[in-house]
C-alpha positions as CSV (number, residue, x, y, z in Angstrom):
1,X,-44.5,-104.6,-79.6
2,X,-47.3,-106.8,-78.5
3,X,-50.0,-105.5,-76.1
4,X,-49.9,-106.7,-72.5
5,X,-46.1,-106.5,-72.2
6,X,-45.0,-103.7,-69.9
7,X,-42.5,-101.3,-71.3
8,X,-39.4,-100.7,-69.1
9,X,-38.0,-97.2,-69.5
10,X,-34.5,-97.1,-70.6
11,X,-31.9,-96.0,-68.0
12,X,-31.0,-92.3,-67.9
13,X,-28.0,-91.3,-69.8
14,X,-24.8,-91.5,-67.7
15,X,-23.5,-88.2,-69.2
16,X,-26.5,-86.4,-67.8
17,X,-25.7,-87.6,-64.3
18,X,-22.1,-86.6,-64.6
19,X,-23.2,-83.1,-65.8
20,X,-25.5,-82.6,-62.9
21,X,-22.9,-83.8,-60.5
22,X,-20.4,-81.4,-62.0
23,X,-22.8,-78.4,-61.7
24,X,-23.4,-79.3,-58.0
25,X,-19.7,-79.5,-57.4
26,X,-19.1,-76.1,-59.0
27,X,-22.0,-74.5,-57.0
28,X,-20.6,-75.9,-53.7
29,X,-17.2,-74.7,-54.7
30,X,-18.4,-71.2,-55.4
31,X,-20.4,-71.1,-52.2
32,X,-17.4,-72.1,-50.2
33,X,-15.3,-69.4,-51.9
34,X,-18.0,-66.8,-51.2
35,X,-18.2,-67.8,-47.6
36,X,-14.5,-67.6,-47.3
37,X,-14.4,-64.2,-48.9
38,X,-17.1,-62.9,-46.6
39,X,-15.2,-64.3,-43.6
40,X,-12.0,-62.5,-44.7
41,X,-13.9,-59.2,-45.1
42,X,-15.4,-59.6,-41.6
43,X,-11.9,-60.3,-40.1
44,X,-10.3,-57.4,-41.9
45,X,-13.1,-55.0,-40.9
46,X,-12.9,-56.2,-37.3
47,X,-9.1,-55.8,-37.1
48,X,-9.3,-52.3,-38.6
49,X,-11.9,-51.3,-36.0
50,X,-9.7,-52.6,-33.2
51,X,-6.7,-50.6,-34.5
52,X,-8.7,-47.4,-34.4
53,X,-9.8,-48.0,-30.8
54,X,-6.2,-48.8,-29.7
55,X,-5.0,-45.4,-30.8
56,X,-8.0,-43.4,-29.8
57,X,-6.9,-40.8,-27.1
58,X,-8.5,-41.2,-23.6
59,X,-11.2,-38.7,-22.6
60,X,-10.1,-35.6,-20.5
61,X,-10.5,-35.9,-16.7
62,X,-13.8,-34.6,-15.3
63,X,-13.9,-31.0,-14.2
64,X,-14.1,-30.6,-10.4
65,X,-15.7,-27.3,-9.5
66,X,-15.4,-28.0,-5.8
67,X,-11.5,-28.3,-5.8
68,X,-11.2,-25.1,-7.9
69,X,-13.3,-23.1,-5.5
70,X,-11.2,-24.4,-2.6
71,X,-8.0,-23.4,-4.3
72,X,-9.2,-19.9,-4.9
73,X,-10.3,-19.5,-1.3
74,X,-7.1,-20.8,0.1
75,X,-4.4,-18.1,0.4
76,X,-1.1,-18.9,-1.2
77,X,1.9,-19.7,1.1
78,X,4.2,-16.9,2.1
79,X,7.4,-16.9,0.0
80,X,10.8,-16.6,1.5
81,X,14.0,-15.7,-0.2
82,X,17.8,-15.7,0.6
83,X,19.0,-13.3,3.2
84,X,15.6,-13.4,5.0
85,X,15.3,-10.8,7.7
86,X,15.1,-12.3,11.2
87,X,14.6,-10.9,14.7
88,X,12.2,-8.2,15.8
89,X,11.6,-5.4,13.3
90,X,12.4,-1.8,14.4
91,X,9.5,-0.4,12.4
92,X,6.3,-1.8,11.0
93,X,4.3,0.3,8.5
94,X,1.3,-0.3,6.3
95,X,0.5,1.6,3.2
96,X,0.2,1.6,-0.6
97,X,3.2,0.5,-2.7
98,X,4.0,0.6,-6.4
99,X,7.0,-0.3,-8.5
100,X,9.4,1.3,-10.9
101,X,11.7,-0.1,-13.6
102,X,13.7,2.9,-15.0
103,X,16.6,4.9,-13.7
104,X,20.4,5.3,-14.1
105,X,21.5,5.6,-10.5
106,X,19.8,5.2,-7.2
107,X,20.0,7.7,-4.4
108,X,22.7,5.8,-2.6
109,X,25.0,6.2,-5.7
110,X,24.6,2.6,-7.0
111,X,23.7,1.7,-10.6
112,X,20.0,1.1,-10.7
113,X,19.1,-2.5,-11.6
114,X,15.4,-3.2,-12.2
115,X,15.9,-6.9,-11.6
116,X,17.6,-6.5,-8.2
117,X,15.6,-6.8,-5.0
118,X,15.6,-3.2,-3.9
119,X,13.2,-0.5,-3.0
120,X,12.7,3.3,-2.6
121,X,11.5,4.8,0.7
122,X,11.5,8.4,1.9
123,X,12.8,8.0,5.5
124,X,14.4,4.6,6.1
125,X,18.2,4.7,6.2
126,X,20.0,3.6,3.1
127,X,20.9,-0.1,3.1
128,X,18.0,-0.9,5.5
129,X,16.7,-4.5,5.1
130,X,12.9,-4.6,4.9
131,X,10.4,-7.4,4.5
132,X,7.5,-6.4,2.2
133,X,4.3,-8.4,2.3
134,X,1.6,-8.0,-0.3
135,X,-1.6,-8.0,1.8
136,X,-3.7,-9.1,-1.1
137,X,-2.0,-12.5,-1.4
138,X,0.2,-12.8,1.7
139,X,3.4,-13.1,-0.4
140,X,6.6,-11.6,0.9
141,X,10.0,-10.5,-0.4
142,X,13.1,-9.1,1.4
143,X,14.7,-6.1,-0.2
144,X,17.2,-3.3,0.6
145,X,16.6,0.4,0.6
146,X,18.8,2.0,-2.1
147,X,16.7,4.8,-3.4
148,X,14.3,7.6,-2.3
149,X,10.6,7.9,-3.0
150,X,7.9,7.4,-3.9
151,X,7.1,11.1,-4.3
152,X,3.4,10.4,-5.0
153,X,0.8,11.4,-2.4
154,X,-0.7,8.3,-0.6
155,X,2.2,5.9,-1.4
156,X,4.9,4.7,1.1
157,X,7.1,2.5,-1.0
158,X,8.4,1.9,-4.5
159,X,9.7,-1.6,-5.3
160,X,12.0,-2.5,-8.1
161,X,10.5,-4.3,-11.0
162,X,12.1,-7.6,-9.9
163,X,10.9,-7.3,-6.3
164,X,7.4,-6.4,-7.5
165,X,7.2,-9.6,-9.6
166,X,8.2,-11.7,-6.6
167,X,5.0,-10.8,-4.8
168,X,2.7,-10.3,-7.8
169,X,2.6,-6.5,-7.3
170,X,4.0,-6.0,-10.8
171,X,0.7,-7.2,-12.4
172,X,-1.4,-5.3,-9.9
173,X,0.5,-2.0,-10.3
174,X,-0.5,-0.7,-6.8
175,X,-1.2,-2.8,-3.7
176,X,-1.5,-2.4,0.0
177,X,1.6,-3.8,1.8
178,X,3.1,-4.3,5.2
179,X,6.7,-3.1,5.7
180,X,8.8,-4.6,8.4
181,X,12.2,-2.8,8.7
182,X,15.2,-4.2,10.5
183,X,18.1,-2.2,12.0
184,X,21.0,-1.4,9.7
185,X,24.2,-1.4,11.8
186,X,26.0,1.2,9.7
187,X,23.2,3.7,9.6
188,X,23.6,7.0,11.5
189,X,21.1,7.1,14.4
190,X,20.4,10.8,13.8
191,X,20.3,10.7,10.0
192,X,20.5,13.5,7.5
193,X,17.2,15.1,6.7
194,X,15.9,17.4,3.9
195,X,12.5,18.6,2.6
196,X,11.5,18.0,-1.0
197,X,8.4,19.5,-2.5
198,X,6.7,19.3,-5.9
199,X,5.9,18.5,-8.5
200,X,5.1,21.9,-9.8
201,X,3.6,22.1,-13.3
202,X,5.1,25.5,-13.8
203,X,8.8,26.2,-13.4
204,X,8.0,29.8,-12.3
205,X,6.0,28.4,-9.3
206,X,9.0,26.4,-8.3
207,X,11.4,29.4,-8.6
208,X,8.9,31.5,-6.6
209,X,8.9,29.1,-3.7
210,X,12.7,28.7,-3.8
211,X,13.1,32.5,-3.4
212,X,10.7,32.6,-0.4
213,X,12.5,29.7,1.3
214,X,15.9,31.3,0.8
215,X,14.7,34.5,2.5
216,X,13.0,32.7,5.4
217,X,15.5,30.0,6.2
218,X,18.9,31.6,6.1
219,X,21.7,29.1,6.1
220,X,19.6,26.4,4.3
221,X,20.6,25.2,0.9
222,X,17.7,25.5,-1.5
223,X,17.7,24.0,-5.0
224,X,15.2,23.8,-7.8
225,X,15.4,21.1,-10.5
226,X,13.2,19.5,-13.2
227,X,12.1,15.9,-13.4
228,X,9.8,13.7,-15.5
229,X,6.9,14.6,-13.3
230,X,7.4,18.4,-13.1
231,X,9.6,20.9,-11.2
232,X,10.8,20.2,-7.7
233,X,12.3,22.3,-4.8
234,X,14.6,20.7,-2.2
235,X,15.6,22.4,1.1
236,X,18.7,21.1,3.0
237,X,18.6,22.6,6.5
238,X,21.9,23.4,8.3
239,X,23.7,20.2,9.3
240,X,20.7,18.3,7.9
241,X,19.0,18.6,11.2
242,X,15.7,16.7,11.7
243,X,14.0,19.3,13.9
244,X,14.8,22.1,11.4
245,X,13.6,19.9,8.5
246,X,10.3,19.3,10.3
247,X,9.9,23.1,10.9
248,X,10.4,23.8,7.1
249,X,7.9,21.1,6.3
250,X,5.2,22.7,8.5
251,X,5.9,26.2,7.1
252,X,5.6,25.0,3.5
253,X,2.2,23.4,4.0
254,X,0.8,22.7,0.5
255,X,2.3,25.2,-1.9
256,X,0.2,24.2,-4.9
257,X,-2.7,22.0,-6.0
258,X,-0.3,19.4,-7.4
259,X,2.6,20.0,-5.1
260,X,3.2,18.0,-1.9
261,X,6.1,18.4,0.6
262,X,7.9,15.3,1.9
263,X,10.4,14.8,4.7
264,X,13.2,12.8,3.3
265,X,16.3,11.1,4.7
266,X,19.3,11.3,2.4
267,X,21.7,8.9,4.1
Protein backbone atom coordinates (compact mmCIF):
# COMPACT_ATOMS: atom_id res chain seq x y z
CA UNK A 1 0.00 0.00 0.00
CA UNK A 2 1.38 3.36 -0.91
CA UNK A 3 2.59 5.77 1.78
CA UNK A 4 0.43 8.74 2.63
CA UNK A 5 -2.85 6.91 2.44
CA UNK A 6 -4.47 6.39 5.89
CA UNK A 7 -5.39 2.93 6.85
CA UNK A 8 -8.99 2.48 7.96
CA UNK A 9 -9.34 -0.28 10.51
CA UNK A 10 -11.75 -3.01 9.57
CA UNK A 11 -15.03 -3.12 11.44
CA UNK A 12 -15.26 -5.38 14.50
CA UNK A 13 -16.56 -8.79 13.94
CA UNK A 14 -20.37 -8.95 14.39
CA UNK A 15 -20.07 -12.32 16.19
CA UNK A 16 -17.95 -10.69 18.89
CA UNK A 17 -20.67 -8.09 19.60
CA UNK A 18 -23.29 -10.77 19.80
CA UNK A 19 -21.19 -12.80 22.23
CA UNK A 20 -20.65 -9.78 24.50
CA UNK A 21 -24.32 -8.97 24.44
CA UNK A 22 -25.17 -12.54 25.30
CA UNK A 23 -22.80 -12.55 28.27
CA UNK A 24 -24.34 -9.31 29.58
CA UNK A 25 -27.82 -10.73 29.22
CA UNK A 26 -26.82 -13.89 31.11
CA UNK A 27 -25.20 -11.81 33.89
CA UNK A 28 -28.27 -9.62 34.22
CA UNK A 29 -30.44 -12.71 34.27
CA UNK A 30 -28.40 -14.34 37.04
CA UNK A 31 -28.34 -11.10 39.03
CA UNK A 32 -32.12 -10.83 38.82
CA UNK A 33 -32.50 -14.46 39.89
CA UNK A 34 -30.13 -13.96 42.83
CA UNK A 35 -31.95 -10.83 43.93
CA UNK A 36 -35.26 -12.67 43.72
CA UNK A 37 -33.88 -15.59 45.75
CA UNK A 38 -32.54 -13.23 48.41
CA UNK A 39 -35.90 -11.49 48.58
CA UNK A 40 -37.71 -14.80 49.01
CA UNK A 41 -35.32 -15.79 51.84
CA UNK A 42 -35.96 -12.49 53.58
CA UNK A 43 -39.73 -12.87 53.23
CA UNK A 44 -39.69 -16.43 54.55
CA UNK A 45 -37.44 -15.49 57.48
CA UNK A 46 -39.61 -12.53 58.32
CA UNK A 47 -42.84 -14.61 58.25
CA UNK A 48 -41.30 -17.31 60.42
CA UNK A 49 -40.27 -14.72 63.01
CA UNK A 50 -43.77 -13.30 63.07
CA UNK A 51 -45.31 -16.75 63.64
CA UNK A 52 -43.07 -17.28 66.66
CA UNK A 53 -44.12 -13.94 68.12
CA UNK A 54 -47.80 -14.68 67.54
CA UNK A 55 -47.68 -17.85 69.70
CA UNK A 56 -45.35 -16.56 72.37
CA UNK A 57 -47.21 -16.62 75.78
CA UNK A 58 -47.69 -13.25 77.49
CA UNK A 59 -45.49 -12.43 80.49
CA UNK A 60 -46.90 -13.11 84.01
CA UNK A 61 -48.60 -10.20 85.80
CA UNK A 62 -46.34 -8.14 88.07
CA UNK A 63 -46.14 -9.16 91.74
CA UNK A 64 -47.86 -6.69 94.05
CA UNK A 65 -46.43 -6.96 97.51
CA UNK A 66 -48.70 -4.28 98.88
CA UNK A 67 -51.94 -6.12 98.05
CA UNK A 68 -50.61 -9.36 99.55
CA UNK A 69 -49.71 -7.66 102.82
CA UNK A 70 -53.16 -6.06 102.95
CA UNK A 71 -54.84 -9.43 102.41
CA UNK A 72 -52.85 -10.98 105.24
CA UNK A 73 -53.69 -8.19 107.64
CA UNK A 74 -57.42 -8.23 106.82
CA UNK A 75 -59.33 -10.83 108.90
CA UNK A 76 -61.45 -13.26 106.85
CA UNK A 77 -65.22 -12.83 106.98
CA UNK A 78 -67.21 -14.82 109.51
CA UNK A 79 -68.78 -17.91 107.96
CA UNK A 80 -72.39 -18.83 108.59
CA UNK A 81 -74.04 -22.16 107.93
CA UNK A 82 -77.60 -23.57 107.83
CA UNK A 83 -79.51 -23.64 111.13
CA UNK A 84 -77.59 -20.61 112.35
CA UNK A 85 -78.34 -19.94 116.03
CA UNK A 86 -80.22 -16.72 116.67
CA UNK A 87 -81.27 -14.77 119.70
CA UNK A 88 -79.43 -14.14 122.92
CA UNK A 89 -77.10 -16.95 124.07
CA UNK A 90 -77.72 -18.48 127.48
CA UNK A 91 -74.00 -19.05 128.06
CA UNK A 92 -70.79 -17.56 126.65
CA UNK A 93 -67.52 -19.35 127.36
CA UNK A 94 -63.96 -18.89 126.13
CA UNK A 95 -61.30 -21.58 126.20
CA UNK A 96 -59.15 -24.00 124.26
CA UNK A 97 -60.77 -26.42 121.82
CA UNK A 98 -59.53 -29.39 119.83
CA UNK A 99 -61.13 -31.99 117.54
CA UNK A 100 -61.60 -35.74 117.33
CA UNK A 101 -62.44 -38.04 114.45
CA UNK A 102 -62.88 -41.52 115.91
CA UNK A 103 -65.60 -43.23 117.91
CA UNK A 104 -68.48 -45.67 117.45
CA UNK A 105 -71.23 -44.02 119.46
CA UNK A 106 -71.57 -40.61 121.02
CA UNK A 107 -72.70 -40.11 124.62
CA UNK A 108 -76.28 -39.35 123.50
CA UNK A 109 -76.51 -42.81 121.92
CA UNK A 110 -76.22 -41.66 118.30
CA UNK A 111 -73.75 -43.19 115.83
CA UNK A 112 -70.68 -40.98 115.74
CA UNK A 113 -70.14 -39.31 112.36
CA UNK A 114 -66.84 -37.47 112.05
CA UNK A 115 -68.21 -35.35 109.18
CA UNK A 116 -71.32 -34.19 111.03
CA UNK A 117 -71.35 -30.76 112.71
CA UNK A 118 -71.25 -31.94 116.32
CA UNK A 119 -69.17 -31.39 119.45
CA UNK A 120 -68.37 -32.78 122.88
CA UNK A 121 -68.78 -30.66 126.01
CA UNK A 122 -68.67 -31.70 129.67
CA UNK A 123 -71.65 -29.76 131.07
CA UNK A 124 -73.94 -28.42 128.33
CA UNK A 125 -77.20 -30.40 127.87
CA UNK A 126 -77.29 -32.96 125.09
CA UNK A 127 -78.71 -31.45 121.91
CA UNK A 128 -77.69 -27.91 122.80
CA UNK A 129 -76.97 -25.69 119.82
CA UNK A 130 -73.74 -23.73 120.10
CA UNK A 131 -71.89 -21.30 117.89
CA UNK A 132 -68.13 -21.85 117.98
CA UNK A 133 -65.84 -19.04 116.81
CA UNK A 134 -62.16 -19.61 116.17
CA UNK A 135 -60.62 -16.48 117.69
CA UNK A 136 -57.51 -16.87 115.53
CA UNK A 137 -59.40 -16.17 112.29
CA UNK A 138 -62.93 -15.13 113.39
CA UNK A 139 -64.55 -18.02 111.50
CA UNK A 140 -67.65 -19.60 113.06
CA UNK A 141 -69.61 -22.82 112.82
CA UNK A 142 -72.88 -23.92 114.47
CA UNK A 143 -72.89 -27.43 115.99
CA UNK A 144 -74.93 -29.56 118.39
CA UNK A 145 -73.70 -31.19 121.57
CA UNK A 146 -73.91 -34.96 121.17
CA UNK A 147 -70.96 -36.18 123.21
CA UNK A 148 -69.08 -35.65 126.47
CA UNK A 149 -65.54 -34.37 126.82
CA UNK A 150 -62.85 -33.30 126.34
CA UNK A 151 -61.31 -34.99 129.36
CA UNK A 152 -58.02 -33.17 128.90
CA UNK A 153 -56.94 -30.55 131.41
CA UNK A 154 -57.21 -27.02 130.01
CA UNK A 155 -59.69 -27.78 127.19
CA UNK A 156 -63.38 -26.92 127.10
CA UNK A 157 -64.59 -28.36 123.78
CA UNK A 158 -63.94 -31.13 121.28
CA UNK A 159 -65.26 -30.56 117.77
CA UNK A 160 -65.96 -33.26 115.23
CA UNK A 161 -63.49 -33.43 112.36
CA UNK A 162 -66.02 -31.93 109.97
CA UNK A 163 -66.78 -28.99 112.26
CA UNK A 164 -63.07 -28.37 112.90
CA UNK A 165 -62.41 -28.14 109.15
CA UNK A 166 -65.14 -25.50 108.78
CA UNK A 167 -63.21 -23.04 110.97
CA UNK A 168 -59.65 -24.15 110.11
CA UNK A 169 -59.15 -25.69 113.56
CA UNK A 170 -58.44 -29.06 111.95
CA UNK A 171 -55.10 -27.82 110.61
CA UNK A 172 -54.24 -25.93 113.82
CA UNK A 173 -55.05 -28.86 116.12
CA UNK A 174 -55.82 -26.70 119.16
CA UNK A 175 -57.12 -23.13 119.17
CA UNK A 176 -58.78 -20.64 121.46
CA UNK A 177 -62.51 -20.38 120.77
CA UNK A 178 -65.60 -18.55 121.95
CA UNK A 179 -68.62 -20.74 122.69
CA UNK A 180 -72.13 -19.26 122.55
CA UNK A 181 -74.77 -21.71 123.77
CA UNK A 182 -78.47 -21.38 123.03
CA UNK A 183 -81.30 -22.88 125.12
CA UNK A 184 -82.38 -26.39 124.22
CA UNK A 185 -86.17 -26.62 124.84
CA UNK A 186 -86.21 -30.34 125.64
CA UNK A 187 -83.33 -30.25 128.11
CA UNK A 188 -84.00 -30.78 131.80
CA UNK A 189 -83.44 -27.53 133.77
CA UNK A 190 -81.85 -29.46 136.65
CA UNK A 191 -79.85 -32.00 134.68
CA UNK A 192 -78.22 -35.28 135.63
CA UNK A 193 -74.73 -34.84 137.06
CA UNK A 194 -71.84 -37.21 137.68
CA UNK A 195 -68.13 -36.96 138.45
CA UNK A 196 -65.51 -38.57 136.26
CA UNK A 197 -61.84 -38.71 137.20
CA UNK A 198 -58.77 -40.06 135.43
CA UNK A 199 -56.88 -41.04 133.51
CA UNK A 200 -54.85 -43.25 135.83
CA UNK A 201 -51.85 -44.95 134.30
CA UNK A 202 -52.21 -47.83 136.74
CA UNK A 203 -55.42 -49.87 137.05
CA UNK A 204 -54.65 -50.47 140.73
CA UNK A 205 -54.75 -46.71 141.41
CA UNK A 206 -58.20 -46.50 139.82
CA UNK A 207 -59.46 -49.48 141.85
CA UNK A 208 -58.07 -47.97 145.06
CA UNK A 209 -59.97 -44.71 144.50
CA UNK A 210 -63.11 -46.64 143.62
CA UNK A 211 -62.98 -48.48 146.95
CA UNK A 212 -62.47 -45.23 148.89
CA UNK A 213 -65.42 -43.57 147.14
CA UNK A 214 -67.76 -46.51 147.77
CA UNK A 215 -67.00 -46.32 151.52
CA UNK A 216 -67.39 -42.55 151.77
CA UNK A 217 -70.39 -41.94 149.51
CA UNK A 218 -72.95 -44.58 150.36
CA UNK A 219 -75.73 -44.81 147.82
CA UNK A 220 -73.54 -43.55 144.97
CA UNK A 221 -72.80 -45.78 142.03
CA UNK A 222 -69.06 -46.05 141.41
CA UNK A 223 -67.59 -47.68 138.31
CA UNK A 224 -64.06 -48.15 137.01
CA UNK A 225 -63.33 -48.62 133.32
CA UNK A 226 -60.38 -48.56 130.91
CA UNK A 227 -60.03 -46.27 127.89
CA UNK A 228 -57.42 -45.39 125.27
CA UNK A 229 -55.93 -42.81 127.64
CA UNK A 230 -55.79 -44.92 130.83
CA UNK A 231 -58.15 -46.01 133.62
CA UNK A 232 -61.11 -43.91 134.74
CA UNK A 233 -63.46 -43.79 137.71
CA UNK A 234 -67.01 -42.44 137.46
CA UNK A 235 -69.25 -41.61 140.42
CA UNK A 236 -73.01 -41.26 139.96
CA UNK A 237 -74.51 -39.60 143.08
CA UNK A 238 -78.05 -40.54 144.20
CA UNK A 239 -80.60 -39.08 141.77
CA UNK A 240 -77.69 -37.54 139.84
CA UNK A 241 -77.94 -34.52 142.10
CA UNK A 242 -75.79 -31.50 141.16
CA UNK A 243 -75.02 -30.49 144.77
CA UNK A 244 -73.86 -33.99 145.68
CA UNK A 245 -71.77 -34.22 142.54
CA UNK A 246 -70.01 -30.96 143.44
CA UNK A 247 -69.32 -32.29 146.98
CA UNK A 248 -67.73 -35.43 145.49
CA UNK A 249 -65.66 -33.32 143.13
CA UNK A 250 -64.28 -31.24 146.00
CA UNK A 251 -63.48 -34.33 148.12
CA UNK A 252 -61.58 -36.06 145.32
CA UNK A 253 -59.26 -33.11 144.70
CA UNK A 254 -56.45 -34.31 142.47
CA UNK A 255 -56.00 -38.03 143.14
CA UNK A 256 -52.90 -38.47 141.00
CA UNK A 257 -50.27 -36.57 139.00
CA UNK A 258 -52.02 -37.46 135.73
CA UNK A 259 -55.58 -37.70 137.03
CA UNK A 260 -58.07 -34.84 136.91
CA UNK A 261 -61.70 -34.90 138.15
CA UNK A 262 -64.46 -33.41 136.00
CA UNK A 263 -68.06 -32.47 136.72
CA UNK A 264 -70.06 -33.95 133.85
CA UNK A 265 -73.67 -33.68 132.79
CA UNK A 266 -74.96 -36.93 131.30
CA UNK A 267 -78.30 -35.81 129.85
